KENUBA-141264 format. One record per residue: residue number from 1; residue in one letter; x, y, z of N, C-alpha, C, O in turn. Coordinates in steps of 0.1 Angstrom, whole numbers, always signed. Example, Ala and Ser with C-alpha at 12.3 -4.5 7.8 and 13.67 -1.06 7.14 Angstrom:
KENUBA-141264
pt i=1&aa=a&nu=+132&nv=-57&nw=+78&cau=+123&cav=-45&caw=+78&cu=+132&cv=-33&cw=+78&ou=+142&ov=-33&ow=+85
pt i=2&aa=s&nu=+128&nv=-22&nw=+71&cau=+137&cav=-11&caw=+71&cu=+129&cv=+0&cw=+79&ou=+134&ov=+11&ow=+80
This chain:
KENUBA-141264
pt i=1&aa=x&nu=+221&nv=-402&nw=-84&cau=+219&cav=-393&caw=-72&cu=+225&cv=-379&cw=-74&ou=+219&ov=-370&ow=-70
pt i=2&aa=x&nu=+237&nv=-379&nw=-81&cau=+243&cav=-366&caw=-84&cu=+234&cv=-357&cw=-93&ou=+233&ov=-345&ow=-92
pt i=3&aa=x&nu=+228&nv=-364&nw=-103&cau=+219&cav=-357&caw=-112&cu=+207&cv=-351&cw=-105&ou=+203&ov=-340&ow=-108
pt i=4&aa=x&nu=+201&nv=-358&nw=-95&cau=+190&cav=-353&caw=-88&cu=+194&cv=-341&cw=-80&ou=+187&ov=-331&ow=-79
pt i=5&aa=x&nu=+206&nv=-341&nw=-73&cau=+211&cav=-330&caw=-65&cu=+213&cv=-318&cw=-74&ou=+210&ov=-307&ow=-70
pt i=6&aa=x&nu=+219&nv=-320&nw=-86&cau=+222&cav=-309&caw=-95&cu=+209&cv=-303&cw=-101&ou=+208&ov=-291&ow=-102
pt i=7&aa=x&nu=+199&nv=-312&nw=-103&cau=+186&cav=-307&caw=-108&cu=+179&cv=-298&cw=-98&ou=+173&ov=-288&ow=-101
pt i=8&aa=x&nu=+180&nv=-303&nw=-85&cau=+174&cav=-295&caw=-74&cu=+181&cv=-282&cw=-72&ou=+174&ov=-271&ow=-71
pt i=9&aa=x&nu=+194&nv=-282&nw=-73&cau=+202&cav=-269&caw=-72&cu=+199&cv=-260&cw=-83&ou=+198&ov=-248&ow=-81
pt i=10&aa=x&nu=+198&nv=-265&nw=-95&cau=+194&cav=-257&caw=-107&cu=+180&cv=-251&cw=-106&ou=+178&ov=-240&ow=-109
pt i=11&aa=x&nu=+171&nv=-259&nw=-101&cau=+157&cav=-254&caw=-99&cu=+157&cv=-243&cw=-88&ou=+150&ov=-233&ow=-90
pt i=12&aa=x&nu=+164&nv=-245&nw=-77&cau=+164&cav=-235&caw=-67&cu=+170&cv=-222&cw=-72&ou=+166&ov=-211&ow=-70
pt i=13&aa=x&nu=+181&nv=-223&nw=-80&cau=+188&cav=-212&caw=-86&cu=+178&cv=-204&cw=-96&ou=+178&ov=-192&ow=-96
pt i=14&aa=x&nu=+171&nv=-212&nw=-104&cau=+161&cav=-205&caw=-113&cu=+150&cv=-198&cw=-105&ou=+146&ov=-187&ow=-109
pt i=15&aa=x&nu=+146&nv=-203&nw=-94&cau=+136&cav=-196&caw=-85&cu=+142&cv=-183&cw=-80&ou=+135&ov=-173&ow=-79
pt i=16&aa=x&nu=+154&nv=-184&nw=-75&cau=+161&cav=-171&caw=-70&cu=+162&cv=-161&cw=-81&ou=+161&ov=-149&ow=-78
pt i=17&aa=x&nu=+165&nv=-165&nw=-93&cau=+167&cav=-155&caw=-104&cu=+154&cv=-150&cw=-109&ou=+153&ov=-138&ow=-114
pt i=18&aa=x&nu=+143&nv=-157&nw=-108&cau=+130&cav=-152&caw=-113&cu=+122&cv=-144&cw=-103&ou=+112&ov=-138&ow=-107
pt i=19&aa=x&nu=+126&nv=-144&nw=-90&cau=+118&cav=-136&caw=-80&cu=+127&cv=-124&cw=-76&ou=+139&ov=-124&ow=-77
pt i=20&aa=x&nu=+120&nv=-113&nw=-72&cau=+127&cav=-101&caw=-67&cu=+134&cv=-104&cw=-54&ou=+129&ov=-113&ow=-47
pt i=21&aa=x&nu=+145&nv=-97&nw=-51&cau=+151&cav=-99&caw=-38&cu=+142&cv=-95&cw=-26&ou=+133&ov=-87&ow=-28
pt i=22&aa=x&nu=+145&nv=-100&nw=-15&cau=+136&cav=-97&caw=-3&cu=+137&cv=-82&cw=+1&ou=+127&ov=-78&ow=+7
pt i=23&aa=x&nu=+147&nv=-75&nw=-3&cau=+148&cav=-61&caw=+1&cu=+142&cv=-52&cw=-9&ou=+141&ov=-40&ow=-8
pt i=24&aa=x&nu=+136&nv=-58&nw=-20&cau=+130&cav=-50&caw=-31&cu=+116&cv=-44&cw=-26&ou=+109&ov=-52&ow=-19
pt i=25&aa=x&nu=+113&nv=-32&nw=-29&cau=+100&cav=-26&caw=-26&cu=+89&cv=-32&cw=-34&ou=+77&ov=-31&ow=-30
pt i=26&aa=x&nu=+92&nv=-39&nw=-45&cau=+82&cav=-45&caw=-53&cu=+75&cv=-57&cw=-46&ou=+65&ov=-62&ow=-50
pt i=27&aa=x&nu=+82&nv=-62&nw=-35&cau=+75&cav=-73&caw=-28&cu=+64&cv=-68&cw=-19&ou=+56&ov=-75&ow=-14
pt i=28&aa=x&nu=+64&nv=-55&nw=-16&cau=+54&cav=-49&caw=-7&cu=+44&cv=-40&cw=-15&ou=+33&ov=-39&ow=-11
pt i=29&aa=x&nu=+49&nv=-33&nw=-25&cau=+40&cav=-24&caw=-32&cu=+39&cv=-28&cw=-47&ou=+49&ov=-32&ow=-53
pt i=30&aa=x&nu=+27&nv=-26&nw=-53&cau=+25&cav=-28&caw=-67&cu=+16&cv=-17&cw=-72&ou=+14&ov=-7&ow=-65
pt i=31&aa=x&nu=+11&nv=-19&nw=-84&cau=+3&cav=-8&caw=-90&cu=-11&cv=-7&cw=-83&ou=-18&ov=+3&ow=-85
pt i=32&aa=x&nu=-15&nv=-17&nw=-75&cau=-28&cav=-17&caw=-68&cu=-27&cv=-12&cw=-54&ou=-37&ov=-9&ow=-48
pt i=33&aa=x&nu=-15&nv=-11&nw=-48&cau=-14&cav=-7&caw=-34&cu=-12&cv=+8&cw=-34&ou=-1&ov=+14&ow=-38
pt i=34&aa=x&nu=-21&nv=+15&nw=-29&cau=-21&cav=+30&caw=-28&cu=-30&cv=+34&cw=-16&ou=-39&ov=+27&ow=-12
pt i=35&aa=x&nu=-27&nv=+46&nw=-11&cau=-36&cav=+52&caw=-1&cu=-49&cv=+57&cw=-7&ou=-48&ov=+62&ow=-19
pt i=36&aa=x&nu=-59&nv=+57&nw=+0&cau=-72&cav=+63&caw=-5&cu=-70&cv=+78&cw=-8&ou=-64&ov=+85&ow=+0
pt i=37&aa=x&nu=-75&nv=+82&nw=-19&cau=-73&cav=+96&caw=-23&cu=-82&cv=+105&cw=-14&ou=-93&ov=+101&ow=-11
pt i=38&aa=x&nu=-78&nv=+117&nw=-11&cau=-85&cav=+126&caw=-3&cu=-90&cv=+137&cw=-12&ou=-93&ov=+148&ow=-7
pt i=39&aa=x&nu=-92&nv=+135&nw=-25&cau=-97&cav=+146&caw=-34&cu=-112&cv=+149&cw=-32&ou=-116&ov=+160&ow=-34
pt i=40&aa=x&nu=-119&nv=+139&nw=-27&cau=-134&cav=+141&caw=-25&cu=-138&cv=+144&cw=-11&ou=-149&ov=+141&ow=-7
pt i=41&aa=x&nu=-129&nv=+149&nw=-3&cau=-131&cav=+151&caw=+11&cu=-141&cv=+163&cw=+14&ou=-146&ov=+164&ow=+25
pt i=42&aa=x&nu=-143&nv=+171&nw=+5&cau=-152&cav=+183&caw=+7&cu=-166&cv=+179&cw=+6&ou=-175&ov=+188&ow=+9
pt i=43&aa=x&nu=-170&nv=+168&nw=+1&cau=-184&cav=+164&caw=-1&cu=-189&cv=+158&cw=+12&ou=-181&ov=+152&ow=+20
pt i=44&aa=x&nu=-202&nv=+160&nw=+15&cau=-207&cav=+155&caw=+28&cu=-220&cv=+146&cw=+25&ou=-226&ov=+147&ow=+15
pt i=45&aa=x&nu=-223&nv=+138&nw=+35&cau=-235&cav=+130&caw=+35&cu=-236&cv=+120&cw=+23&ou=-227&ov=+113&ow=+20
pt i=46&aa=x&nu=-248&nv=+121&nw=+16&cau=-251&cav=+112&caw=+5&cu=-243&cv=+116&cw=-8&ou=-243&ov=+108&ow=-17
pt i=47&aa=x&nu=-237&nv=+127&nw=-8&cau=-230&cav=+132&caw=-20&cu=-216&cv=+125&cw=-21&ou=-210&ov=+125&ow=-32
pt i=48&aa=x&nu=-211&nv=+118&nw=-11&cau=-198&cav=+112&caw=-12&cu=-199&cv=+99&cw=-20&ou=-208&ov=+91&ow=-18
pt i=49&aa=x&nu=-190&nv=+98&nw=-30&cau=-190&cav=+85&caw=-38&cu=-184&cv=+74&cw=-29&ou=-179&ov=+76&ow=-18
pt i=50&aa=x&nu=-185&nv=+62&nw=-35&cau=-180&cav=+50&caw=-28&cu=-165&cv=+52&cw=-28&ou=-158&ov=+56&ow=-37
pt i=51&aa=x&nu=-159&nv=+49&nw=-16&cau=-145&cav=+50&caw=-14&cu=-137&cv=+41&cw=-24&ou=-141&ov=+30&ow=-25
pt i=52&aa=x&nu=-126&nv=+47&nw=-30&cau=-119&cav=+38&caw=-40&cu=-112&cv=+26&cw=-33&ou=-109&ov=+27&ow=-21
pt i=53&aa=x&nu=-110&nv=+16&nw=-40&cau=-104&cav=+4&caw=-35&cu=-89&cv=+7&cw=-33&ou=-82&ov=+12&ow=-41
pt i=54&aa=x&nu=-84&nv=+4&nw=-21&cau=-70&cav=+6&caw=-18&cu=-66&cv=-3&cw=-6&ou=-75&ov=-9&ow=+0
pt i=55&aa=x&nu=-54&nv=-4&nw=-3&cau=-49&cav=-11&caw=+9&cu=-53&cv=-4&cw=+21&ou=-52&ov=+9&ow=+21
pt i=56&aa=x&nu=-56&nv=-11&nw=+32&cau=-59&cav=-4&caw=+45&cu=-46&cv=-2&cw=+52&ou=-37&ov=-11&ow=+52
pt i=57&aa=x&nu=-45&nv=+9&nw=+59&cau=-33&cav=+11&caw=+67&cu=-33&cv=+3&cw=+80&ou=-44&ov=-1&ow=+84
pt i=58&aa=x&nu=-21&nv=+0&nw=+85&cau=-20&cav=-8&caw=+97&cu=-26&cv=-2&cw=+109&ou=-31&ov=-8&ow=+118
pt i=59&aa=x&nu=-26&nv=+12&nw=+109&cau=-32&cav=+19&caw=+121&cu=-47&cv=+17&cw=+120&ou=-54&ov=+16&ow=+131
pt i=60&aa=x&nu=-53&nv=+17&nw=+109&cau=-68&cav=+15&caw=+108&cu=-72&cv=+1&cw=+111&ou=-82&ov=-2&ow=+118
pt i=61&aa=x&nu=-64&nv=-9&nw=+107&cau=-66&cav=-23&caw=+111&cu=-65&cv=-25&cw=+126&ou=-74&ov=-32&ow=+132
pt i=62&aa=x&nu=-55&nv=-19&nw=+132&cau=-53&cav=-20&caw=+146&cu=-65&cv=-14&cw=+154&ou=-70&ov=-19&ow=+164
pt i=63&aa=x&nu=-70&nv=-2&nw=+149&cau=-81&cav=+4&caw=+155&cu=-93&cv=-4&cw=+154&ou=-101&ov=-5&ow=+164
pt i=64&aa=x&nu=-96&nv=-10&nw=+143&cau=-108&cav=-18&caw=+141&cu=-108&cv=-31&cw=+149&ou=-118&ov=-35&ow=+154
pt i=65&aa=x&nu=-96&nv=-37&nw=+151&cau=-95&cav=-50&caw=+157&cu=-94&cv=-48&cw=+173&ou=-99&ov=-56&ow=+180
pt i=66&aa=x&nu=-86&nv=-38&nw=+177&cau=-82&cav=-38&caw=+191&cu=-88&cv=-27&cw=+200&ou=-87&ov=-27&ow=+212
pt i=67&aa=x&nu=-93&nv=-16&nw=+194&cau=-99&cav=-5&caw=+201&cu=-111&cv=-9&cw=+209&ou=-113&ov=-4&ow=+221
pt i=68&aa=x&nu=-120&nv=-17&nw=+203&cau=-133&cav=-20&caw=+210&cu=-132&cv=-34&cw=+217&ou=-142&ov=-39&ow=+221
pt i=69&aa=x&nu=-120&nv=-39&nw=+218&cau=-119&cav=-52&caw=+224&cu=-122&cv=-51&cw=+239&ou=-117&ov=-43&ow=+246
pt i=70&aa=x&nu=-131&nv=-60&nw=+244&cau=-135&cav=-59&caw=+258&cu=-135&cv=-73&cw=+264&ou=-138&ov=-75&ow=+276
C-alpha cells in the first residue's frame, strides 16, 4: 500500500516538473498565437490576400456571438 502511495506521489511530482507553472505566459501564448498583421491594409476589394491564420481576439468573438443575438 505504501508503495502505491509513493508511486502516485512520484508520478504527480513528475507531472508538476514537466509542465510550466500556471502563471507562465507559455500556457497562453506560443509561436502560433499572434494578432493578424495589418501590413496589407492598403489593398482593397479582390486585391486583398487571404487573411493569415491567427488567434481571434475575445472582442471579435463576443461581437460575432452576442451582437446579433435576438
